[in-house]
C-alpha positions in Angstrom: -26.0 145.0 33.6 -26.4 148.8 33.4 -29.0 150.2 31.0 -28.3 153.6 29.3 -30.4 155.7 27.0 -29.4 158.8 25.0 -31.7 161.8 25.3 -32.1 163.6 22.0 -29.1 165.9 21.6 -27.8 165.1 25.1 -25.6 162.7 27.0 -26.3 159.1 27.9 -28.7 158.7 30.9 -28.3 155.7 33.2 -31.8 154.2 33.6 -30.7 152.1 36.5 -29.5 155.3 38.3 -32.8 157.0 37.6 -34.7 154.0 39.0 -32.5 153.9 42.1 -32.9 157.6 42.6 -36.7 157.4 42.2 -36.9 154.5 44.7 -34.8 156.5 47.2 -37.0 159.5 46.8 -40.1 157.5 47.4 -38.6 155.9 50.5 -37.8 159.3 51.9 -41.3 160.5 51.1 -42.7 157.5 53.0 -40.4 158.1 56.0 -41.6 161.7 56.1 -45.3 160.5 56.1 -46.0 161.9 52.6 -47.2 158.7 51.0 -50.9 158.2 51.8 -51.5 155.0 49.8 -48.7 152.5 49.0 -49.3 149.8 46.4 -47.5 146.6 45.6 -48.2 143.4 43.7 -47.6 139.8 44.8 -47.9 136.5 43.0 -50.2 133.9 44.4 -51.8 130.6 43.4 -54.8 132.5 42.3 -52.9 135.0 40.2 -51.2 138.4 40.8 -52.8 140.3 43.7 -52.7 144.1 44.0 -52.2 145.2 47.6 -52.6 148.7 48.9 -51.9 150.1 52.4 -52.4 153.4 54.2 -50.5 154.3 57.4 -53.3 152.6 59.3 -53.0 149.2 57.6 -54.0 147.1 54.6 -56.8 148.9 52.8 -57.2 146.9 49.6 -56.6 143.5 48.1 -57.4 143.4 44.4 -57.9 140.2 42.4 -56.3 139.9 38.9 -59.5 140.9 37.2 -59.4 144.3 39.0 -55.8 145.3 38.0 -56.9 147.8 35.4 -59.2 149.8 37.7 -57.8 149.6 41.2 -55.3 152.5 41.0 -58.0 154.8 39.8 -60.4 153.6 42.5 -57.8 154.1 45.3 -57.0 157.6 44.0 -60.7 158.5 44.0 -61.8 156.8 47.2 -58.8 157.1 49.5 -56.2 159.7 48.3 -54.8 160.9 45.0 -51.3 160.3 46.5 -51.0 156.7 45.4 -47.5 155.3 44.6 -45.9 152.0 44.0 -44.0 151.3 47.2 -43.5 147.6 47.7 -41.6 147.9 51.0 -44.7 149.2 52.7 -46.5 146.0 51.8 -43.7 143.6 52.9 -45.6 142.3 55.9 -48.8 141.8 53.9 -47.0 139.9 51.1 -45.2 137.7 53.6 -48.3 136.8 55.5 -50.2 136.1 52.3 -47.3 133.9 51.1 -47.5 132.0 54.4 -51.3 131.6 54.1 -51.1 130.1 50.6 -48.3 127.8 51.7 -50.4 126.5 54.5 -48.3 127.9 57.3 -50.6 130.7 58.5 -54.2 130.5 59.7 -54.5 133.9 61.3 -53.4 137.3 59.8 -51.7 139.6 62.2 -51.2 142.6 59.9 -53.2 145.8 60.6 -56.3 146.3 58.4 -57.8 149.6 57.4 -61.6 149.2 56.7 -62.2 152.8 55.7 -63.6 151.7 52.3 -66.5 149.9 54.1 -69.2 152.0 55.9 -72.0 151.5 58.3 -73.6 148.1 58.5 -71.2 146.7 55.9 -68.2 147.6 58.0 -69.8 146.1 61.1 -70.4 142.9 59.3 -66.8 142.7 58.0 -65.4 143.4 61.4 -67.4 140.6 62.9 -66.4 138.2 60.0 -62.7 139.1 60.6 -63.0 138.5 64.3 -65.4 135.6 64.6 -65.1 133.3 61.5 -61.8 131.5 61.7 -59.6 129.5 59.4 -61.4 126.4 58.2 -64.8 127.5 59.4 -67.7 128.7 57.3 -70.9 130.6 58.1 -74.0 131.7 56.1 -75.3 135.1 55.2 -78.2 134.6 57.6 -76.0 133.5 60.5 -73.7 136.5 60.0 -76.7 138.9 59.8 -77.9 137.4 63.1 -74.5 137.8 64.6 -74.6 141.5 63.6 -77.9 141.9 65.3 -80.1 142.1 62.2 -81.3 138.6 61.4 -83.3 139.6 58.4 -80.4 141.5 56.8 -79.0 138.6 54.9 -79.1 140.6 51.6 -77.2 143.5 53.2 -74.6 140.9 54.4 -74.4 139.6 50.8 -73.7 143.2 49.7 -71.0 143.6 52.3 -69.3 140.5 51.1 -69.6 141.6 47.4 -67.9 144.9 48.2 -65.3 143.7 50.7 -62.2 145.7 50.0 -59.8 143.3 51.7 -60.8 139.8 50.6 -58.8 136.8 51.8 -57.6 138.7 54.8 -61.1 139.6 55.8 -62.4 136.1 54.7 -65.6 136.6 52.8 -64.9 133.3 51.0 -66.0 131.6 54.2 -69.6 133.0 53.9 -72.0 130.7 52.1 -75.7 130.6 51.3 -78.0 128.7 53.5 -77.7 125.0 52.7 -74.0 125.3 51.8 -74.2 126.8 48.2 -71.3 129.0 47.4 -73.1 132.2 46.6 -71.0 134.8 44.8 -67.4 135.9 45.1 -65.5 138.9 43.8 -62.6 136.8 42.6 -64.8 134.3 40.9 -66.3 131.0 42.2 -63.2 129.0 41.2 -61.1 131.2 43.5 -63.7 130.8 46.3 -63.6 127.0 45.9 -59.8 127.1 45.9 -59.6 129.1 49.1 -62.1 126.9 50.9 -60.2 123.8 49.7 -56.9 125.3 50.9 -58.3 125.8 54.3 -59.7 122.3 54.5 -56.4 120.8 53.3 -57.8 119.7 50.0 -56.4 122.3 47.6 -54.9 120.9 44.4 -53.9 122.9 41.3 -53.5 126.7 41.5 -56.3 128.8 40.0 -55.4 131.2 37.2 -57.7 133.9 35.8 
């Protein structure tokens, strides 16, 4: 069905044509390397996730509770040229779908960790490379792996500010003794992700 709208004192404007022209213009801008941050949304058992990518890879995964602030944060921290461009996130959306469906245990998509710096980035890189699907580690163990055994609080800070949760699996990091610790998406989401990876996930989480 075509949607039209009459501008004041002017002819009917086909809104579908405008949307198609806008999408085509964004696609051309992307092809020409003019889109620095592409954003898309994807449904999941834990709610609608906001995804963002640079030409280098997935730079942000935002939980539902972050929807109202993530665009502003991306514009400030990455580039003001942030646009909704779902096609750039097709691979990320597909791999996340496969993960939540239980068909994927390793993410193959490129990741851009530019939003993490110094020791925090080092820790996230180690977590991404070393702690695999179905495994867990502790803040202390991850600190030791990073070469700073006493830096468990700094590891906790790195997990709390992880810009690419789920893909960089900070849900797999627990306190010593197995307590959950914190999680940016909420503890119910952390429990769900751990249960998913152990084959015990039940009802989806909504928040």
